[in-house]
Biopython code that builds the backbone (N, CA, C, O; Angstrom):
import numpy as np
from Bio.PDB.StructureBuilder import StructureBuilder

atoms = [
    (1, "MET", "N", (3.965, -10.443, 21.545)),
    (1, "MET", "CA", (3.514, -9.101, 21.233)),
    (1, "MET", "C", (2.773, -8.570, 22.454)),
    (1, "MET", "O", (1.790, -9.156, 22.907)),
    (2, "GLU", "N", (3.250, -7.478, 22.964)),
    (2, "GLU", "CA", (2.665, -6.906, 24.172)),
    (2, "GLU", "C", (1.429, -6.065, 23.884)),
    (2, "GLU", "O", (0.510, -6.003, 24.701)),
    (3, "GLU", "N", (1.409, -5.421, 22.725)),
    (3, "GLU", "CA", (0.275, -4.553, 22.453)),
    (3, "GLU", "C", (-0.776, -5.262, 21.614)),
    (3, "GLU", "O", (-0.567, -6.386, 21.157)),
    (4, "CYS", "N", (-1.882, -4.609, 21.421)),
    (4, "CYS", "CA", (-3.003, -5.134, 20.641)),
    (4, "CYS", "C", (-2.569, -5.390, 19.197)),
    (4, "CYS", "O", (-1.900, -4.543, 18.606)),
    (5, "PRO", "N", (-2.932, -6.535, 18.617)),
    (5, "PRO", "CA", (-2.553, -6.834, 17.236)),
    (5, "PRO", "C", (-3.075, -5.802, 16.228)),
    (5, "PRO", "O", (-2.420, -5.536, 15.220)),
    (6, "VAL", "N", (-4.239, -5.226, 16.495)),
    (6, "VAL", "CA", (-4.775, -4.208, 15.590)),
    (6, "VAL", "C", (-3.889, -2.966, 15.621)),
    (6, "VAL", "O", (-3.584, -2.390, 14.576)),
    (7, "LYS", "N", (-3.478, -2.554, 16.821)),
    (7, "LYS", "CA", (-2.588, -1.397, 16.938)),
    (7, "LYS", "C", (-1.259, -1.675, 16.242)),
    (7, "LYS", "O", (-0.705, -0.792, 15.587)),
    (8, "TYR", "N", (-0.747, -2.889, 16.380)),
    (8, "TYR", "CA", (0.516, -3.241, 15.734)),
    (8, "TYR", "C", (0.370, -3.178, 14.215)),
    (8, "TYR", "O", (1.227, -2.620, 13.530)),
    (9, "ALA", "N", (-0.714, -3.747, 13.688)),
    (9, "ALA", "CA", (-0.947, -3.723, 12.239)),
    (9, "ALA", "C", (-1.069, -2.287, 11.738)),
    (9, "ALA", "O", (-0.505, -1.932, 10.703)),
    (10, "LEU", "N", (-1.809, -1.466, 12.478)),
    (10, "LEU", "CA", (-1.967, -0.068, 12.072)),
    (10, "LEU", "C", (-0.651, 0.704, 12.156)),
    (10, "LEU", "O", (-0.444, 1.651, 11.397)),
    (11, "SER", "N", (0.235, 0.313, 13.065)),
    (11, "SER", "CA", (1.538, 0.986, 13.147)),
    (11, "SER", "C", (2.391, 0.674, 11.917)),
    (11, "SER", "O", (3.211, 1.496, 11.508)),
    (12, "ILE", "N", (2.204, -0.500, 11.330)),
    (12, "ILE", "CA", (2.932, -0.844, 10.101)),
    (12, "ILE", "C", (2.379, -0.052, 8.923)),
    (12, "ILE", "O", (3.139, 0.433, 8.085)),
    (13, "LEU", "N", (1.069, 0.079, 8.860)),
    (13, "LEU", "CA", (0.415, 0.740, 7.727)),
    (13, "LEU", "C", (0.003, 2.171, 8.041)),
    (13, "LEU", "O", (-0.945, 2.692, 7.453)),
    (14, "ASN", "N", (0.713, 2.804, 8.968)),
    (14, "ASN", "CA", (0.350, 4.152, 9.402)),
    (14, "ASN", "C", (0.633, 5.182, 8.314)),
    (14, "ASN", "O", (1.392, 4.933, 7.377)),
    (15, "GLY", "N", (0.015, 6.323, 8.459)),
    (15, "GLY", "CA", (0.238, 7.432, 7.537)),
    (15, "GLY", "C", (-0.774, 7.446, 6.408)),
    (15, "GLY", "O", (-1.616, 6.557, 6.277)),
    (16, "LYS", "N", (-0.663, 8.468, 5.612)),
    (16, "LYS", "CA", (-1.620, 8.707, 4.531)),
    (16, "LYS", "C", (-1.461, 7.739, 3.373)),
    (16, "LYS", "O", (-2.445, 7.420, 2.705)),
    (17, "TRP", "N", (-0.250, 7.265, 3.117)),
    (17, "TRP", "CA", (0.030, 6.601, 1.857)),
    (17, "TRP", "C", (0.214, 5.089, 1.905)),
    (17, "TRP", "O", (0.008, 4.432, 0.885)),
    (18, "LYS", "N", (0.584, 4.516, 3.022)),
    (18, "LYS", "CA", (0.965, 3.094, 3.033)),
    (18, "LYS", "C", (-0.170, 2.154, 2.656)),
    (18, "LYS", "O", (0.052, 1.190, 1.923)),
    (19, "ILE", "N", (-1.357, 2.407, 3.131)),
    (19, "ILE", "CA", (-2.475, 1.546, 2.750)),
    (19, "ILE", "C", (-2.769, 1.706, 1.261)),
    (19, "ILE", "O", (-3.050, 0.725, 0.573)),
    (20, "GLN", "N", (-2.704, 2.935, 0.767)),
    (20, "GLN", "CA", (-2.948, 3.164, -0.657)),
    (20, "GLN", "C", (-1.869, 2.502, -1.518)),
    (20, "GLN", "O", (-2.178, 1.929, -2.563)),
    (21, "ILE", "N", (-0.625, 2.577, -1.093)),
    (21, "ILE", "CA", (0.476, 1.915, -1.810)),
    (21, "ILE", "C", (0.238, 0.410, -1.823)),
    (21, "ILE", "O", (0.362, -0.234, -2.865)),
    (22, "THR", "N", (-0.104, -0.145, -0.670)),
    (22, "THR", "CA", (-0.349, -1.582, -0.564)),
    (22, "THR", "C", (-1.510, -1.992, -1.464)),
    (22, "THR", "O", (-1.443, -3.026, -2.129)),
    (23, "TRP", "N", (-2.562, -1.196, -1.491)),
    (23, "TRP", "CA", (-3.709, -1.497, -2.356)),
    (23, "TRP", "C", (-3.300, -1.485, -3.826)),
    (23, "TRP", "O", (-3.647, -2.400, -4.573)),
    (24, "GLU", "N", (-2.569, -0.461, -4.244)),
    (24, "GLU", "CA", (-2.147, -0.378, -5.647)),
    (24, "GLU", "C", (-1.229, -1.539, -6.017)),
    (24, "GLU", "O", (-1.340, -2.092, -7.112)),
    (25, "LEU", "N", (-0.334, -1.908, -5.124)),
    (25, "LEU", "CA", (0.544, -3.046, -5.402)),
    (25, "LEU", "C", (-0.257, -4.343, -5.475)),
    (25, "LEU", "O", (0.123, -5.266, -6.195)),
    (26, "ASN", "N", (-1.345, -4.416, -4.748)),
    (26, "ASN", "CA", (-2.185, -5.600, -4.804)),
    (26, "ASN", "C", (-2.929, -5.683, -6.132)),
    (26, "ASN", "O", (-3.259, -6.777, -6.590)),
    (27, "GLN", "N", (-3.194, -4.548, -6.746)),
    (27, "GLN", "CA", (-3.899, -4.525, -8.022)),
    (27, "GLN", "C", (-2.986, -4.915, -9.191)),
    (27, "GLN", "O", (-3.469, -5.303, -10.255)),
    (28, "GLN", "N", (-1.670, -4.812, -8.991)),
    (28, "GLN", "CA", (-0.680, -5.139, -10.016)),
    (28, "GLN", "C", (0.246, -6.203, -9.455)),
    (28, "GLN", "O", (0.577, -6.174, -8.269)),
    (29, "GLU", "N", (0.658, -7.117, -10.270)),
    (29, "GLU", "CA", (1.618, -8.130, -9.808)),
    (29, "GLU", "C", (2.959, -7.467, -9.502)),
    (29, "GLU", "O", (3.572, -7.709, -8.462)),
    (30, "VAL", "N", (3.397, -6.623, -10.437)),
    (30, "VAL", "CA", (4.666, -5.895, -10.323)),
    (30, "VAL", "C", (4.418, -4.505, -10.871)),
    (30, "VAL", "O", (3.686, -4.339, -11.846)),
    (31, "ILE", "N", (5.025, -3.504, -10.246)),
    (31, "ILE", "CA", (4.842, -2.131, -10.720)),
    (31, "ILE", "C", (6.139, -1.355, -10.564)),
    (31, "ILE", "O", (6.897, -1.572, -9.619)),
    (32, "ARG", "N", (6.381, -0.460, -11.491)),
    (32, "ARG", "CA", (7.560, 0.392, -11.422)),
    (32, "ARG", "C", (7.212, 1.682, -10.691)),
    (32, "ARG", "O", (6.044, 2.048, -10.563)),
    (33, "PHE", "N", (8.244, 2.357, -10.216)),
    (33, "PHE", "CA", (8.095, 3.548, -9.378)),
    (33, "PHE", "C", (7.202, 4.598, -10.040)),
    (33, "PHE", "O", (6.238, 5.065, -9.433)),
    (34, "ASN", "N", (7.517, 4.968, -11.275)),
    (34, "ASN", "CA", (6.765, 6.048, -11.936)),
    (34, "ASN", "C", (5.300, 5.696, -12.142)),
    (34, "ASN", "O", (4.432, 6.557, -12.007)),
    (35, "GLU", "N", (5.019, 4.446, -12.465)),
    (35, "GLU", "CA", (3.631, 4.023, -12.637)),
    (35, "GLU", "C", (2.893, 4.086, -11.297)),
    (35, "GLU", "O", (1.746, 4.529, -11.237)),
    (36, "LEU", "N", (3.546, 3.646, -10.237)),
    (36, "LEU", "CA", (2.944, 3.714, -8.910)),
    (36, "LEU", "C", (2.666, 5.160, -8.525)),
    (36, "LEU", "O", (1.608, 5.464, -7.973)),
    (37, "GLN", "N", (3.594, 6.041, -8.808)),
    (37, "GLN", "CA", (3.403, 7.456, -8.479)),
    (37, "GLN", "C", (2.234, 8.043, -9.277)),
    (37, "GLN", "O", (1.471, 8.849, -8.746)),
    (38, "ARG", "N", (2.087, 7.652, -10.536)),
    (38, "ARG", "CA", (0.956, 8.134, -11.343)),
    (38, "ARG", "C", (-0.379, 7.678, -10.751)),
    (38, "ARG", "O", (-1.365, 8.413, -10.802)),
    (39, "ARG", "N", (-0.412, 6.487, -10.199)),
    (39, "ARG", "CA", (-1.650, 5.945, -9.635)),
    (39, "ARG", "C", (-2.007, 6.590, -8.291)),
    (39, "ARG", "O", (-3.173, 6.607, -7.897)),
    (40, "LEU", "N", (-1.011, 7.113, -7.600)),
    (40, "LEU", "CA", (-1.229, 7.733, -6.285)),
    (40, "LEU", "C", (-1.239, 9.244, -6.462)),
    (40, "LEU", "O", (-0.213, 9.905, -6.301)),
    (41, "LYS", "N", (-2.372, 9.769, -6.786)),
    (41, "LYS", "CA", (-2.509, 11.200, -7.057)),
    (41, "LYS", "C", (-2.062, 12.029, -5.851)),
    (41, "LYS", "O", (-2.554, 11.843, -4.738)),
    (42, "GLY", "N", (-1.125, 12.944, -6.092)),
    (42, "GLY", "CA", (-0.711, 13.884, -5.061)),
    (42, "GLY", "C", (0.501, 13.479, -4.241)),
    (42, "GLY", "O", (0.943, 14.257, -3.396)),
    (43, "ILE", "N", (1.058, 12.289, -4.457)),
    (43, "ILE", "CA", (2.226, 11.886, -3.672)),
    (43, "ILE", "C", (3.498, 12.387, -4.365)),
    (43, "ILE", "O", (3.628, 12.292, -5.585)),
    (44, "SER", "N", (4.424, 12.918, -3.579)),
    (44, "SER", "CA", (5.702, 13.368, -4.128)),
    (44, "SER", "C", (6.645, 12.178, -4.284)),
    (44, "SER", "O", (6.451, 11.135, -3.659)),
    (45, "SER", "N", (7.654, 12.341, -5.111)),
    (45, "SER", "CA", (8.661, 11.289, -5.291)),
    (45, "SER", "C", (9.338, 10.973, -3.970)),
    (45, "SER", "O", (9.582, 9.808, -3.654)),
    (46, "PHE", "N", (9.642, 12.012, -3.194)),
    (46, "PHE", "CA", (10.294, 11.819, -1.899)),
    (46, "PHE", "C", (9.420, 10.990, -0.964)),
    (46, "PHE", "O", (9.897, 10.046, -0.333)),
    (47, "MET", "N", (8.142, 11.345, -0.875)),
    (47, "MET", "CA", (7.238, 10.651, 0.046)),
    (47, "MET", "C", (7.005, 9.206, -0.410)),
    (47, "MET", "O", (6.933, 8.299, 0.419)),
    (48, "LEU", "N", (6.887, 8.995, -1.714)),
    (48, "LEU", "CA", (6.710, 7.630, -2.208)),
    (48, "LEU", "C", (7.938, 6.793, -1.899)),
    (48, "LEU", "O", (7.824, 5.662, -1.426)),
    (49, "SER", "N", (9.101, 7.345, -2.164)),
    (49, "SER", "CA", (10.349, 6.631, -1.889)),
    (49, "SER", "C", (10.481, 6.288, -0.408)),
    (49, "SER", "O", (10.861, 5.170, -0.062)),
    (50, "LYS", "N", (10.174, 7.234, 0.455)),
    (50, "LYS", "CA", (10.257, 7.027, 1.912)),
    (50, "LYS", "C", (9.301, 5.916, 2.360)),
    (50, "LYS", "O", (9.685, 5.031, 3.125)),
    (51, "ASN", "N", (8.070, 5.968, 1.882)),
    (51, "ASN", "CA", (7.089, 4.949, 2.259)),
    (51, "ASN", "C", (7.459, 3.577, 1.719)),
    (51, "ASN", "O", (7.275, 2.572, 2.406)),
    (52, "LEU", "N", (7.980, 3.521, 0.496)),
    (52, "LEU", "CA", (8.413, 2.243, -0.070)),
    (52, "LEU", "C", (9.567, 1.647, 0.740)),
    (52, "LEU", "O", (9.604, 0.440, 0.980)),
    (53, "GLN", "N", (10.501, 2.491, 1.156)),
    (53, "GLN", "CA", (11.614, 2.005, 1.976)),
    (53, "GLN", "C", (11.108, 1.433, 3.301)),
    (53, "GLN", "O", (11.570, 0.383, 3.747)),
    (54, "GLU", "N", (10.162, 2.124, 3.922)),
    (54, "GLU", "CA", (9.612, 1.649, 5.192)),
    (54, "GLU", "C", (8.853, 0.341, 5.006)),
    (54, "GLU", "O", (8.992, -0.573, 5.820)),
    (55, "LEU", "N", (8.057, 0.238, 3.953)),
    (55, "LEU", "CA", (7.317, -0.992, 3.692)),
    (55, "LEU", "C", (8.253, -2.151, 3.368)),
    (55, "LEU", "O", (7.972, -3.299, 3.715)),
    (56, "GLU", "N", (9.359, -1.850, 2.706)),
    (56, "GLU", "CA", (10.348, -2.896, 2.427)),
    (56, "GLU", "C", (11.000, -3.367, 3.728)),
    (56, "GLU", "O", (11.193, -4.566, 3.933)),
    (57, "LYS", "N", (11.331, -2.436, 4.588)),
    (57, "LYS", "CA", (11.930, -2.775, 5.882)),
    (57, "LYS", "C", (10.975, -3.625, 6.723)),
    (57, "LYS", "O", (11.407, -4.498, 7.475)),
    (58, "GLN", "N", (9.681, -3.362, 6.588)),
    (58, "GLN", "CA", (8.668, -4.094, 7.347)),
    (58, "GLN", "C", (8.234, -5.383, 6.642)),
    (58, "GLN", "O", (7.303, -6.056, 7.085)),
    (59, "LYS", "N", (8.912, -5.718, 5.549)),
    (59, "LYS", "CA", (8.682, -6.962, 4.803)),
    (59, "LYS", "C", (7.287, -7.053, 4.187)),
    (59, "LYS", "O", (6.723, -8.139, 4.054)),
    (60, "ILE", "N", (6.743, -5.893, 3.814)),
    (60, "ILE", "CA", (5.448, -5.842, 3.140)),
    (60, "ILE", "C", (5.644, -5.865, 1.624)),
    (60, "ILE", "O", (4.824, -6.420, 0.892)),
    (61, "ILE", "N", (6.733, -5.259, 1.163)),
    (61, "ILE", "CA", (7.018, -5.228, -0.270)),
    (61, "ILE", "C", (8.436, -5.726, -0.543)),
    (61, "ILE", "O", (9.278, -5.823, 0.350)),
    (62, "VAL", "N", (8.654, -6.034, -1.811)),
    (62, "VAL", "CA", (9.981, -6.424, -2.302)),
    (62, "VAL", "C", (10.381, -5.417, -3.369)),
    (62, "VAL", "O", (9.584, -5.065, -4.239)),
    (63, "ARG", "N", (11.595, -4.969, -3.294)),
    (63, "ARG", "CA", (12.158, -4.060, -4.300)),
    (63, "ARG", "C", (13.183, -4.850, -5.095)),
    (63, "ARG", "O", (14.124, -5.411, -4.533)),
    (64, "LYS", "N", (12.994, -4.888, -6.404)),
    (64, "LYS", "CA", (13.927, -5.611, -7.260)),
    (64, "LYS", "C", (14.538, -4.638, -8.250)),
    (64, "LYS", "O", (13.842, -4.015, -9.052)),
    (65, "GLN", "N", (15.867, -4.520, -8.173)),
    (65, "GLN", "CA", (16.591, -3.604, -9.055)),
    (65, "GLN", "C", (17.317, -4.414, -10.118)),
    (65, "GLN", "O", (17.989, -5.400, -9.814)),
    (66, "TYR", "N", (17.174, -3.987, -11.364)),
    (66, "TYR", "CA", (17.839, -4.635, -12.488)),
    (66, "TYR", "C", (19.023, -3.778, -12.904)),
    (66, "TYR", "O", (18.908, -2.557, -13.012)),
    (67, "ASN", "N", (20.144, -4.412, -13.133)),
    (67, "ASN", "CA", (21.347, -3.694, -13.545)),
    (67, "ASN", "C", (21.310, -3.480, -15.050)),
    (67, "ASN", "O", (21.971, -4.183, -15.814)),
    (68, "GLU", "N", (20.526, -2.498, -15.456)),
    (68, "GLU", "CA", (20.359, -2.138, -16.849)),
    (68, "GLU", "C", (20.615, -0.650, -16.999)),
    (68, "GLU", "O", (20.704, 0.094, -16.022)),
    (69, "VAL", "N", (20.729, -0.240, -18.252)),
    (69, "VAL", "CA", (20.825, 1.182, -18.545)),
    (69, "VAL", "C", (19.662, 1.522, -19.460)),
    (69, "VAL", "O", (19.590, 0.983, -20.565)),
    (70, "PRO", "N", (18.752, 2.389, -19.051)),
    (70, "PRO", "CA", (18.651, 3.022, -17.738)),
    (70, "PRO", "C", (18.218, 1.998, -16.672)),
    (70, "PRO", "O", (17.621, 0.971, -16.993)),
    (71, "PRO", "N", (18.526, 2.295, -15.412)),
    (71, "PRO", "CA", (18.186, 1.362, -14.345)),
    (71, "PRO", "C", (16.670, 1.145, -14.244)),
    (71, "PRO", "O", (15.882, 2.062, -14.476)),
    (72, "ARG", "N", (16.291, -0.057, -13.901)),
    (72, "ARG", "CA", (14.879, -0.396, -13.745)),
    (72, "ARG", "C", (14.690, -0.977, -12.348)),
    (72, "ARG", "O", (15.438, -1.853, -11.913)),
    (73, "VAL", "N", (13.672, -0.468, -11.655)),
    (73, "VAL", "CA", (13.340, -0.955, -10.317)),
    (73, "VAL", "C", (11.854, -1.300, -10.318)),
    (73, "VAL", "O", (11.017, -0.522, -10.775)),
    (74, "GLU", "N", (11.551, -2.483, -9.797)),
    (74, "GLU", "CA", (10.168, -2.931, -9.715)),
    (74, "GLU", "C", (9.816, -3.267, -8.265)),
    (74, "GLU", "O", (10.662, -3.696, -7.481)),
    (75, "TYR", "N", (8.554, -3.060, -7.940)),
    (75, "TYR", "CA", (8.057, -3.335, -6.600)),
    (75, "TYR", "C", (6.919, -4.337, -6.679)),
    (75, "TYR", "O", (6.122, -4.317, -7.617)),
    (76, "SER", "N", (6.852, -5.205, -5.694)),
    (76, "SER", "CA", (5.761, -6.168, -5.588)),
    (76, "SER", "C", (5.537, -6.468, -4.108)),
    (76, "SER", "O", (6.365, -6.141, -3.258)),
    (77, "LEU", "N", (4.414, -7.089, -3.826)),
    (77, "LEU", "CA", (4.091, -7.451, -2.447)),
    (77, "LEU", "C", (4.749, -8.774, -2.070)),
    (77, "LEU", "O", (4.881, -9.676, -2.898)),
    (78, "THR", "N", (5.149, -8.873, -0.835)),
    (78, "THR", "CA", (5.593, -10.151, -0.275)),
    (78, "THR", "C", (4.340, -10.972, 0.054)),
    (78, "THR", "O", (3.220, -10.487, -0.104)),
    (79, "GLU", "N", (4.530, -12.187, 0.502)),
    (79, "GLU", "CA", (3.382, -12.985, 0.946)),
    (79, "GLU", "C", (2.690, -12.305, 2.128)),
    (79, "GLU", "O", (1.463, -12.326, 2.232)),
    (80, "LEU", "N", (3.477, -11.707, 3.009)),
    (80, "LEU", "CA", (2.904, -10.964, 4.131)),
    (80, "LEU", "C", (2.087, -9.784, 3.621)),
    (80, "LEU", "O", (0.994, -9.522, 4.123)),
    (81, "GLY", "N", (2.604, -9.079, 2.637)),
    (81, "GLY", "CA", (1.879, -7.952, 2.051)),
    (81, "GLY", "C", (0.598, -8.377, 1.359)),
    (81, "GLY", "O", (-0.416, -7.685, 1.448)),
    (82, "LYS", "N", (0.636, -9.516, 0.668)),
    (82, "LYS", "CA", (-0.557, -10.026, -0.012)),
    (82, "LYS", "C", (-1.627, -10.445, 0.990)),
    (82, "LYS", "O", (-2.818, -10.398, 0.684)),
    (83, "ALA", "N", (-1.215, -10.844, 2.161)),
    (83, "ALA", "CA", (-2.154, -11.332, 3.174)),
    (83, "ALA", "C", (-3.090, -10.238, 3.700)),
    (83, "ALA", "O", (-4.106, -10.549, 4.320)),
    (84, "ILE", "N", (-2.763, -8.966, 3.462)),
    (84, "ILE", "CA", (-3.616, -7.874, 3.936)),
    (84, "ILE", "C", (-4.813, -7.657, 3.015)),
    (84, "ILE", "O", (-5.754, -6.957, 3.389)),
    (85, "TYR", "N", (-4.794, -8.248, 1.811)),
    (85, "TYR", "CA", (-5.853, -7.985, 0.844)),
    (85, "TYR", "C", (-7.264, -8.250, 1.380)),
    (85, "TYR", "O", (-8.130, -7.392, 1.205)),
    (86, "PRO", "N", (-7.543, -9.389, 2.022)),
    (86, "PRO", "CA", (-8.919, -9.599, 2.511)),
    (86, "PRO", "C", (-9.377, -8.498, 3.474)),
    (86, "PRO", "O", (-10.539, -8.094, 3.452)),
    (87, "ALA", "N", (-8.479, -8.025, 4.302)),
    (87, "ALA", "CA", (-8.842, -6.947, 5.236)),
    (87, "ALA", "C", (-9.127, -5.653, 4.477)),
    (87, "ALA", "O", (-10.085, -4.948, 4.796)),
    (88, "LEU", "N", (-8.310, -5.337, 3.480)),
    (88, "LEU", "CA", (-8.547, -4.127, 2.688)),
    (88, "LEU", "C", (-9.833, -4.248, 1.889)),
    (88, "LEU", "O", (-10.561, -3.268, 1.733)),
    (89, "ASP", "N", (-10.119, -5.434, 1.386)),
    (89, "ASP", "CA", (-11.365, -5.659, 0.664)),
    (89, "ASP", "C", (-12.558, -5.412, 1.584)),
    (89, "ASP", "O", (-13.545, -4.802, 1.174)),
    (90, "MET", "N", (-12.467, -5.884, 2.820)),
    (90, "MET", "CA", (-13.545, -5.660, 3.787)),
    (90, "MET", "C", (-13.677, -4.176, 4.148)),
    (90, "MET", "O", (-14.787, -3.688, 4.360)),
    (91, "VAL", "N", (-12.569, -3.469, 4.217)),
    (91, "VAL", "CA", (-12.625, -2.023, 4.463)),
    (91, "VAL", "C", (-13.353, -1.343, 3.303)),
    (91, "VAL", "O", (-14.130, -0.411, 3.513)),
    (92, "GLY", "N", (-13.100, -1.809, 2.088)),
    (92, "GLY", "CA", (-13.798, -1.248, 0.930)),
    (92, "GLY", "C", (-15.294, -1.495, 0.997)),
    (92, "GLY", "O", (-16.082, -0.603, 0.682)),
    (93, "ILE", "N", (-15.690, -2.677, 1.397)),
    (93, "ILE", "CA", (-17.114, -2.992, 1.544)),
    (93, "ILE", "C", (-17.729, -2.107, 2.623)),
    (93, "ILE", "O", (-18.822, -1.567, 2.450)),
    (94, "TRP", "N", (-17.023, -1.967, 3.727)),
    (94, "TRP", "CA", (-17.499, -1.108, 4.803)),
    (94, "TRP", "C", (-17.584, 0.350, 4.330)),
    (94, "TRP", "O", (-18.537, 1.057, 4.657)),
    (95, "GLY", "N", (-16.583, 0.792, 3.561)),
    (95, "GLY", "CA", (-16.579, 2.164, 3.045)),
    (95, "GLY", "C", (-17.778, 2.436, 2.153)),
    (95, "GLY", "O", (-18.376, 3.509, 2.227)),
    (96, "THR", "N", (-18.135, 1.473, 1.308)),
    (96, "THR", "CA", (-19.317, 1.616, 0.458)),
    (96, "THR", "C", (-20.576, 1.743, 1.311)),
    (96, "THR", "O", (-21.428, 2.595, 1.059)),
    (97, "ARG", "N", (-20.680, 0.887, 2.318)),
    (97, "ARG", "CA", (-21.845, 0.944, 3.211)),
    (97, "ARG", "C", (-21.910, 2.283, 3.937)),
    (97, "ARG", "O", (-22.964, 2.916, 4.002)),
    (98, "ALA", "N", (-20.771, 2.704, 4.480)),
    (98, "ALA", "CA", (-20.737, 3.973, 5.212)),
    (98, "ALA", "C", (-21.115, 5.133, 4.303)),
    (98, "ALA", "O", (-21.894, 6.003, 4.694)),
    (99, "TYR", "N", (-20.570, 5.148, 3.100)),
    (99, "TYR", "CA", (-20.884, 6.222, 2.150)),
    (99, "TYR", "C", (-22.380, 6.251, 1.865)),
    (99, "TYR", "O", (-23.010, 7.308, 1.908)),
    (100, "ASN", "N", (-22.944, 5.079, 1.575)),
    (100, "ASN", "CA", (-24.374, 5.017, 1.258)),
    (100, "ASN", "C", (-25.231, 5.465, 2.429)),
    (100, "ASN", "O", (-26.207, 6.190, 2.240)),
    (101, "GLU", "N", (-24.879, 5.044, 3.636)),
    (101, "GLU", "CA", (-25.677, 5.434, 4.799)),
    (101, "GLU", "C", (-25.552, 6.922, 5.113)),
    (101, "GLU", "O", (-26.526, 7.563, 5.508)),
    (102, "ILE", "N", (-24.360, 7.463, 4.937)),
    (102, "ILE", "CA", (-24.145, 8.878, 5.236)),
    (102, "ILE", "C", (-24.809, 9.763, 4.185)),
    (102, "ILE", "O", (-25.437, 10.764, 4.528)),
    (103, "HIS", "N", (-24.677, 9.405, 2.917)),
    (103, "HIS", "CA", (-25.151, 10.272, 1.842)),
    (103, "HIS", "C", (-26.593, 10.001, 1.423)),
    (103, "HIS", "O", (-27.159, 10.775, 0.651)),
    (104, "ASN", "N", (-27.191, 8.937, 1.905)),
    (104, "ASN", "CA", (-28.585, 8.661, 1.565)),
    (104, "ASN", "C", (-29.540, 8.999, 2.696)),
    (104, "ASN", "O", (-30.725, 8.670, 2.635)),
    (105, "GLU", "N", (-29.019, 9.664, 3.741)),
    (105, "GLU", "CA", (-29.889, 10.078, 4.835)),
    (105, "GLU", "C", (-30.756, 11.235, 4.361)),
    (105, "GLU", "O", (-30.308, 12.079, 3.585)),
    (106, "THR", "N", (-31.972, 11.270, 4.822)),
    (106, "THR", "CA", (-32.871, 12.375, 4.434)),
    (106, "THR", "C", (-33.156, 13.277, 5.594)),
    (106, "THR", "O", (-33.889, 14.255, 5.450)),
]
sb = StructureBuilder()
sb.init_structure("model")
sb.init_model(0)
sb.init_chain("A")
sb.init_seg("    ")
for serial, (resi, resn, name, xyz) in enumerate(atoms, 1):
    if name == "N":
        sb.init_residue(resn, " ", resi, " ")
    sb.init_atom(name, np.array(xyz, "f"), 0.0, 1.0, " ", f" {name:<3s}", serial, name[0])
structure = sb.get_structure()
């Protein structure tokens, strides 16, 4: 890898939605498209589909389609996708600290 590992990681999770998608998938073992869209307030079907395709290509998520009527598609994290959880958890801790320091200033 020629570039910085942090820059590479951020290039995988770039954009408004990928980190949020990854977080929501981490909260559920398996989730269907419509449920994921309900959890991500403000995301369009097109944008969710595009981000899911990119995350699948980057081996962060797995898409499993069942040959049923009506068709059922489920998404889950790969082992690589699950490995980001400690970092996201730390970002959450940092976010709480930042919020408290910013909003508790007098």
